[in-house]
Phi, psi and omega in degrees: 000128182250118182281356178270011179296171175303140186303325185286339182269000179277142175285165178304321177295318178295324177294318179298316179298318180298318177297317180296318180299316180292329179293332177297326181291341184271349181286133182276214180299148180232153176203142175278167176106199178213156178243152185219132172262108180275144175246160181299324185295325187266330185237355184086344177227157175248160179148187184234144181227148169239130184234141175207164179261135174225117182052047178063020174241144179272127178249129180239135182232133176284144183233152169280171179300317182293319177297319180302312181299313182294318181291324179298318178293319180297320179292318176300318179297322181292319178295321177295320179302310182293322178295319178296316180297320177297319178296319180296322176301313182297315180294320179299315179298318179299315180297313183296318181286332179277333189257348182248153179303142184247162173283164180280126179234149174284325180239150173291149177287142181282160179299327181296327178296323181280350184078026182269347177230000000 
């Protein structure tokens, strides 16, 4: 199956996969972890933090305002990346099971088996 085919010859699932694939190219910088804007009222100090896990240990880094804004976007981008990849996996399984020869079964496979629900 070639996803570079003419747009009109693609099935709806292939079109959805193609849209997801193209959306990956639009994602900017990525970073794991989370960012936090601390206020004086909650912690006694104000500032910005980026936190992530490394070898089951939590690493915390202080950030400037500009770093906070950029890291917040990078963390959002990383979450969007993984969500898109999960969607691509589901669509890929649907395409593969629908387009390739299958073994003989007495019952159809459930959506749960394919990871669709």
